[in-house]
N, C-alpha and C positions, 0 to 999 in steps of 0.2 A: 509075467512082463519079464523085458531085458534085467538082467543082473546092474549097476550100480560096475560098474570098472576103474578096480581105481591105484595107480602101481605106489607104493612106498617105498621111497627111495634115500636111506641109512648108512653114510659110505664112511659107517666103523663100525665090530661088531659089538648084536645083537647078546651082549654077557649081562651076567647079572653087577658085578661088578662097576660097570662103567655104563656113570651115570647119566649122557646125552639118553640112551638106551632106557633106559627111566622116566622120560617124558612119552618117544617114541609107544610102550608100550604103553603106558598109560592112553595115550591121547587112545589107542586101541580101544580097552576095558571101558573109555567116555566114554563113543562107539555105538557101543555095545547098550551100556544102558541109555542111550538116550532113545535108542530104535525100539527099545524095549516099551520106553515109558511115551513113544508118541510124537518126541522132539520134532522126530526127521521124518518128514517125508519120502523118501527113500525107504525102504523096505527089505531089500534084498541085495546084501553085498560079496560083490569080487572082490579083492586085495592081496594084488601081490605084492612081497615086501621083498624090496634088493637089500644084501648087504654082508659086509665079510665071513659075516658066517655067522651061526642061529645057537646061543645057548638053550639044550634037551628043559631047561630049567623054566625059559619059556615057551617054552611050545604047549609043554605041559599043561602052565598058568590058565595057555590061549586055547584050552583045545576044544574049551563049553563058551563058543560065542553062536553065538542064536541065527537065526538071516545073518552071517556071515563065517565066506568061505574065504581063510587065509592059505593063501604060497608064497610058504618059506623061498625066497631063491639064494641062499648062499654062492656067489660068484666066488670068492675069493675066500673058505678056508685054509688055504692052504694058511695063506703068510698072517695067518691072525696072531701067531704067534706076535711078528718080526712086527705087528704093529707101533708108531707110539703114540701119545696123546701130534697135538697140534698140529702144527704143518710143517712139512716140509718136502722135500724132491721124491721121494721116493713114493706118498700120494698119488702125490697127478699123477706117476708111473701107476701107484694100485687105483685108482676111480679111474684109470678107462678104462680095466677089461670090466667095469661095475656097471659103470654105464654102455658098455658095450651089448654086455648084457643084458639092460633095459630095451637098445633098441633094440631088438632082435623083434621085439613085438610091442613098440611103441605108436601105429595107429591103430588097439586095441580099450584104453583107454580115454576114459573120456576125463578123469582128471588126475594129477602128476603130485604127488604130496612127496615133499625134500623138506629134510630133514638137517641144519642147518645152510649156511648161503655157501659153502666150498662146492658143492656140483653145480653153480648156478652161472659156472663157467660155461663152463659142457652143452646146460640148455640155451644158454645165451645165443652157443654155432646153430640149436638145431630148431630154436625159432626165424632165423634170416632160414637156415634151408628149407621149410614151413614144412616143417613138421612135426611141429609139436603145433597146439596155438595157445597164444601169449594165454590169455583168459584160464588156459584149462592147470595154467602152475600153481605152485603156491608152495613158499616157501616158510618153515617153522626156520627162521631166523638161531635165536636157542643163545644170540650173546652179538654184540657186534663186532668182530675183529679188529675193523682198525682201533678200535674202541681202546681195544687190550693188549694191544703191537706199545710195545716200551719207544721202538725207533724211530724217531720221527719223520724221519723220510721213510723208512717202509711200510709205516705210517697212511703216508699221504699216497702213497700208488695206490699200497690195498685198499683205499679207500675208492679210490677212482674205479678201480674193479671192482669194487662190492657195488658202490654205486649203480654202476653200468645190468648188474645183475638185476638191483631192487625192481631194477624203471620195466624190464617189460615181468613182471609177472602178475601175474594178475592177483595174487592175493597174497599179502602181509603177515604172516601168522606170528606175532612175540610174546611173551610171557612176563613180562612187566614192563609199567606207565614209563617209565627210561628210555624206552627200548623204542617205545611211541612216538614216544616225544624227537627226540632223538633223529630220526627216521624225518620224520612231517620236518622235524627243520630243515633238514636237508634235503628229502625230491618234493615238499610244500603236502598235505593236506591232506589234495585230493585223491593219493591214489587211499589204493582200498588192502589198511595199516586196521587191523582187525589182533586187539587186546584176549588170547586164551589161558588164563593162567596155569600154575602148575597141580597135579593136585595127586595126593594119598591116596592107596589102599589103604581106609583102618579096617579089615581083617585080615589082614596081614598085620597091622602096629598099631599094637595097643597096650595097656603097662598088663607086665603078670603079674601075678600072686604074688606074697613076700616070703613064701616056704620055697616059688621056684628062684627068686630073685639072690639072695641065702646062695643057697646049690651052686646056683653061679659065680657068687665068687667066692663061693671057698674051692673050685677047681676050675677058675684061674687068679689062686693067688689073690682072692681084692677083698678079701671081708674085713677088714679094717682100712682101711684105704678107704680117702678122699676120692672117686677115681670121676679127673675130666676124661673128656673125650672129645676124642676128633677123626670123623671116613669122610670120605676121602682122597681127590689126586693130590701129591705134594712138590704142587710148585708154585714161586711165589704169586703168582697172582690167589692163587685161595688159601692167600699171607699163615701157613707150614711156619714161613721163619720166621716171625715177629710169632705168632704163638707159641713156638721152643723157647723164644726171647723172654717170651711172658709169663712161663713157669720157671725159668732160677728165681723170679719174686716172691712166686704163690711159696712152692718150695720153700722162702723159707719163710716166712706167714705159719705156714701149717706142714709141719712137719712129716704128715701123714700121706701125702696128696703123690696121686699117679696120676701121670699124663699117658693116655691111649692113646694112638696114630694107623690104621688100619684105611689100607688105599698105599698107591704106589705102583700094583702091580705091569700100567701103561708105558713106565718107563721108567724100566726097574732098574737102568746103572743110576737111575736118581735115587730111587727106596734107600739102594743099598749105597747110598755118597749118607742122605740123611741118616741110616740101623745106623751107620760107625761112627754120625760127625754125633748120633744122641745116645751112646752106649758110650761112647769114656768121655764125654761130657758130663751124666744125667746116672749111670751103669743102668741098673733097672725099673730104674724112679720114673723110665719114658722108655712105654713101651713101646715097640715097630708094630708088625705084621701089613704084608700083602695084599691084603687082599681080606677080604668079605660080601659070599651069596646076598643077594640083596632081600630078597625070600623067601631063602633056606636060612639064613644066620643074623641077620641083622637087628635083626627085635629084639634075639637075643640078645644082645652087641647094646644096646643102648640101654634096655634095661636093670646093665648092671650097669650102670656111671650112673652119678648122680649132678651130674654138669655137663654142658655138651657145646660145642663151638666152631664156627663158623665163621671163621674172615678174613671169608674174597671180601674181597674188593670191590672189581668193576662192582656199579651199578645197573652198565647196562647187561649182565647174565641175569638170569631164572638163579633163587637160588636154592633148591628143588627141600637139598640133603636135611630143610631151616621145620618142614616141612612134617617128615620122618618125625626127626626130633621132641618137634609140640606131641602130631599126634599119641604115642606113650606116652605123654607128660612130664618128663622134664624140661629142668633154664637151659635158657640158652642162650650161647655170651654171643652177639656180630657185634662188628660194624651199623651205624646211626643212620645208614644207609636212607635213601628212599622204598627205592625194592625192599629189602625188611622188613622196616621199620610199617611199608602197605601189605605185606604177612602179618606179619607180625601180631603189633595195635600197641597194647601195654599189658601183653605177657614177656616182650624180650626184653629183656637187659642189654642196652645198650654202650659199646665203647665211644666216643665222643671224639678219639681224634685216634688217628688208625697212629699205632708205634705199641710198644709191648706195656709202656707201662698205666699206658689204656683200659687193654684188653689185661692185663691181669688184678687193676686194681674192682674189671665191671668180675674179674671172676670170683672176684671177693666177694661183690655184692654180692651176687647167685650165694655162693657157699654161708652168709651171713643170711638171706632169706628162706633156704633152708631150715638152718640152725637153725629159726625159732620162729617158723612152722607161719611163716607167710608169702608160699610164693601157692597161689592160687593153679592146681596140675587140673583138677579135672575140670573146672573154667572153662580151664589151657585150650584143655582138650572136647570138648561143644565146644565148642569155637571152631577148632580146626574142623571137626567132623558139618562140621552144618553147611561150615565153606568154601572148603578145600576138598574134600572127598571124593570120589569116583559115582557117588550113589548121590554128589547137590548139587539139586534144581535148580542152582544159577548156573553152576563150569555148563553143566546135561544140555543147557539151554543157552547157552553162548557156546556151544560147537557145533548146535543144531541150527540159528544163526551162519553158522557161517557155507555149513555144508547145503540146508535149503537153497541159499543163491545163486550153490552151481549148477 
């Protein structure tokens, strides 16, 4: 039987400290598990992954893929250090090279899976040239760009381009119910929109023994501190400004509190600005680090924290980091959005208003829950493993339904 050939187009580095990479890699692992469980009718896959660059850690992580042959095509490994998050004109130039690399073998693929809406602009033209059938195309949107752009005029222009790109897609994949409803309101419910929630590898993310955690805290000079952790990019959309502002309130209440901010490598000038700002205002009370290896280092980092925070504001984006926090069994402070509540349910600590005061109050509620031993860590871990792990049967069946339709 011929292999089922898939092209995965990911216009960003598959790096172990870049959020969108996690969804790409987790979907491949979920595919492997779904095939092993017999949920997918096809049993042999050949998958070519087109991206800017691929971390050796991910290559090793994905090396044991039964019935799935992976081939990484790093068309732009020379540009990774110059890569910056978000839309910019240099990315239009770089994406052209990436799509060109894919086009050389376009007709051999039965299915093309794109990550983020950005490459859809190129594929729109490919369908017009009859190089691709729209049924062959699926886009995993990751988030609605026009919803997240602050400027109204730019948002209107982006929205028109975004909508046209989505209309010619065979399958639209979203990771949260808000994105699904948002797209249905614009395009109508007749379009093939599927929801595949984010997942977490619970083999990697789990609680460590207390003796190991104590060693980690001593090593990082956090032994007697109340540690609040944020992992992710340093942008306004991610809510980092509000978190730093909220720490001013928390620091007054808890003299031993420290805020640990990790991320920002993909917007390095912004990272340097935040670090300078935090050191000037809080000294050693805020620790700022540029990155962490998702597979090799993040679990240790989360284990040494007392409370974790994800102050992301747009509901149309997924919030994969809270799954990682939850799998380790840590209290999680978030804004009360439908996306966050759908994932965390009764296990989250919710700030009702999007401001620093509300965020600080909620961090203190998490602190009180820990102090009074009211936080249900073990129940939270069990809930995440059953519903959002890579071995979750409900997630495997969801992916299987999408694949079997092809």
